[in-house]
C-alpha positions as CSV (number, residue, x, y, z in Angstrom):
1,X,-7.6,18.9,-9.4
2,X,-5.5,21.4,-10.3
3,X,-4.6,21.6,-14.4
4,X,-0.9,22.2,-14.9
5,X,0.1,24.8,-17.7
6,X,-1.2,23.2,-20.4
7,X,-4.5,22.4,-19.3
8,X,-4.0,19.1,-18.3
9,X,-5.2,17.2,-15.4
10,X,-2.5,16.5,-12.8
11,X,-2.4,12.9,-11.9
12,X,-2.4,12.4,-8.2
13,X,-1.0,8.9,-6.7
14,X,-2.7,7.3,-3.9
15,X,-0.9,5.5,-1.3
16,X,-2.5,4.0,1.9
17,X,0.2,3.5,4.7
18,X,-1.0,0.0,6.9
19,X,1.2,0.2,9.7
20,X,0.2,-0.3,13.8
21,X,3.2,1.9,14.7
22,X,1.5,5.2,14.7
23,X,5.7,6.9,14.4
24,X,6.1,4.7,11.4
25,X,2.8,5.4,9.7
26,X,3.5,9.4,10.4
27,X,6.8,9.6,9.1
28,X,5.9,7.5,5.8
29,X,2.8,9.6,5.4
30,X,4.6,13.0,5.6
31,X,7.8,11.5,3.3
32,X,5.3,10.7,0.5
33,X,2.9,14.0,1.5
34,X,5.8,16.1,0.6
35,X,6.5,14.5,-2.7
36,X,2.7,15.2,-3.6
37,X,1.2,11.8,-3.3
38,X,-2.1,11.9,-1.9
39,X,-1.7,9.8,1.1
40,X,-4.5,7.7,3.5
41,X,-3.5,6.0,6.9
42,X,-4.6,2.7,8.8
43,X,-3.5,1.3,12.0
44,X,-4.4,-2.3,11.3
45,X,-6.3,-4.9,9.1
46,X,-9.6,-3.8,9.6
47,X,-9.3,-0.3,9.4
48,X,-7.0,-0.8,5.9
49,X,-10.4,-3.0,4.4
50,X,-12.3,0.1,5.7
51,X,-10.1,2.7,3.7
52,X,-9.8,0.6,0.7
53,X,-13.7,-0.4,0.5
54,X,-14.3,3.4,1.0
55,X,-11.7,4.4,-1.7
56,X,-13.7,2.4,-4.1
57,X,-10.2,1.3,-6.5
58,X,-8.7,4.7,-6.1
59,X,-6.0,3.6,-3.9
60,X,-2.6,3.0,-6.2
61,X,-0.4,1.4,-3.7
62,X,-0.7,-0.4,0.0
63,X,2.3,0.3,2.2
64,X,2.0,-2.7,4.0
65,X,3.6,-3.8,7.7
66,X,4.4,-7.4,7.5
67,X,3.4,-8.0,11.2
68,X,0.4,-6.0,12.6
69,X,-0.8,-6.0,16.0
70,X,-4.5,-6.8,15.0
71,X,-3.2,-9.8,12.6
72,X,-0.7,-10.9,9.4
73,X,0.1,-8.1,7.0
74,X,0.7,-10.9,4.6
75,X,-3.1,-12.4,5.2
76,X,-4.0,-9.3,4.5
77,X,-2.4,-8.3,1.6
78,X,-4.0,-11.9,0.4
79,X,-7.3,-10.6,1.2
80,X,-6.4,-7.3,-0.4
81,X,-5.5,-9.1,-3.9
82,X,-8.2,-11.2,-3.4
83,X,-11.0,-8.1,-3.3
84,X,-9.0,-6.1,-5.5
85,X,-6.9,-8.4,-7.8
86,X,-5.1,-5.6,-9.5
87,X,-4.2,-4.1,-6.0
88,X,-0.2,-3.4,-6.2
89,X,1.2,-3.7,-2.4
90,X,4.7,-2.5,-1.3
91,X,5.3,-5.0,2.5
92,X,7.7,-3.0,5.0
93,X,9.0,-4.3,7.8
94,X,11.7,-3.9,11.1
95,X,12.1,-7.9,11.5
96,X,14.6,-9.9,11.0
97,X,14.3,-12.3,7.6
98,X,13.2,-15.2,9.6
99,X,10.4,-13.8,11.0
100,X,9.1,-12.5,7.8
101,X,9.7,-16.2,6.2
102,X,7.5,-17.5,9.0
103,X,4.8,-14.7,8.3
104,X,4.8,-16.1,4.5
105,X,6.4,-13.6,2.7
106,X,8.9,-15.1,0.6
107,X,5.4,-17.0,-1.2
108,X,4.4,-13.0,-2.6
109,X,6.0,-11.4,-5.4
110,X,5.7,-8.1,-4.3
111,X,8.4,-4.7,-3.3
112,X,10.1,-5.1,0.1
113,X,10.7,-1.9,2.1
114,X,13.4,-2.9,5.7
115,X,12.1,-0.3,8.2
116,X,13.7,1.8,9.0
117,X,14.4,3.8,6.0
118,X,15.4,6.8,4.8
119,X,13.5,9.1,2.3
120,X,15.7,7.9,-0.9
121,X,14.7,4.5,0.0
122,X,11.2,4.4,0.6
123,X,10.8,7.0,-2.7
124,X,13.1,4.8,-4.7
125,X,10.4,1.4,-3.5
126,X,7.4,3.0,-3.7
127,X,8.4,3.6,-7.4
128,X,9.4,0.3,-7.9
129,X,6.2,-1.3,-6.8
130,X,4.1,1.5,-8.4
131,X,5.7,0.7,-12.1
132,X,4.9,-3.3,-11.1
133,X,2.3,-4.4,-13.8
134,X,-1.0,-5.2,-11.8
135,X,-3.4,-8.5,-12.0
136,X,-6.5,-7.0,-14.7
137,X,-9.4,-7.6,-12.0
138,X,-11.2,-11.0,-12.9
139,X,-14.7,-10.0,-12.1
140,X,-16.5,-7.4,-10.3
141,X,-16.0,-7.5,-6.4
142,X,-18.1,-6.6,-3.3
143,X,-16.6,-3.6,-3.4
144,X,-17.4,-2.2,-6.9
145,X,-20.5,-3.7,-7.8
146,X,-21.0,-1.4,-10.6
147,X,-17.9,-1.8,-13.1
């Protein structure tokens, strides 16, 4: 990590973008990278869980598509929050509100970004999601055997 002019380390914020549509995933990743975020990508539920496990709690925000080809993003969010209770989540979707309601989105208290989005909308929602308080981990999880 490079220090700033005062010799203090710069904080790098890591965002994982989970979307089964590569174009949407790459656009979000590119915008975030250009703004100085460290970006990880996953194309579905299984890969998202693998990346999170390998990152060992070093992902500050998971941007998660509500409807994924290999499963339900809301179910994945619940699984992530069970495994990593302090994990911040930002949902995104291009589907209409009634589709999102069927997926159970209204039952979760997380920010939401409508697709397609502008650079400004993406960065505003990411900032909003990062500013939200997190739950404190209840106890060590399988992903973090040495707290």
